[in-house]
C-alpha angles and dihedrals in degrees: 000000000000090000091052090051091051091049091050090050091048090047091051091051091050091049090049090050089048091049090049091049092049090048090050090048091050091049091050091046091050091049090049091049090051091051091049091050090050091050092048090050092049091049091050091049092048091049090050091051091048091048091048090047091051090049090050091048091048091048091050091048091050091048091051091048093050091047091051090048091049091050091050090048090052089054088060094052117097128184122200117197133186097033106151116230120217130190115280092013121127108220092202089056090051093050090048091054092048091049093050092050100041101031107032093155092063131072117230109234102175143345128205143171124227138170104008114314100347113124130193141173140188122234136192129209115247 
């Protein structure tokens, strides 16, 4: 009987060791899972920052492109002042004639009149 009691005590000690080992393993596994979750979160945040940075870069590039295009468009604008208007004369026709004589390498896109007798037109390079 004594031998059976010693075996039971020994068995209990082994079960306690096993429980302790399993608890340690669970703690290590939980710590590892927490680290993995932190890494996943950091990766997601980094990807979001990179994506936002790329969007900002793309937006800045688009803004630069539009600004360059606007500046080029302004180079093609011409304003003619002081052109006398006479009865039965079409100012757009006059501006077209001036543009064809003075700027033959450009194509007249539009002509317009604004603020009194000021005339203007837009051109485009051939």
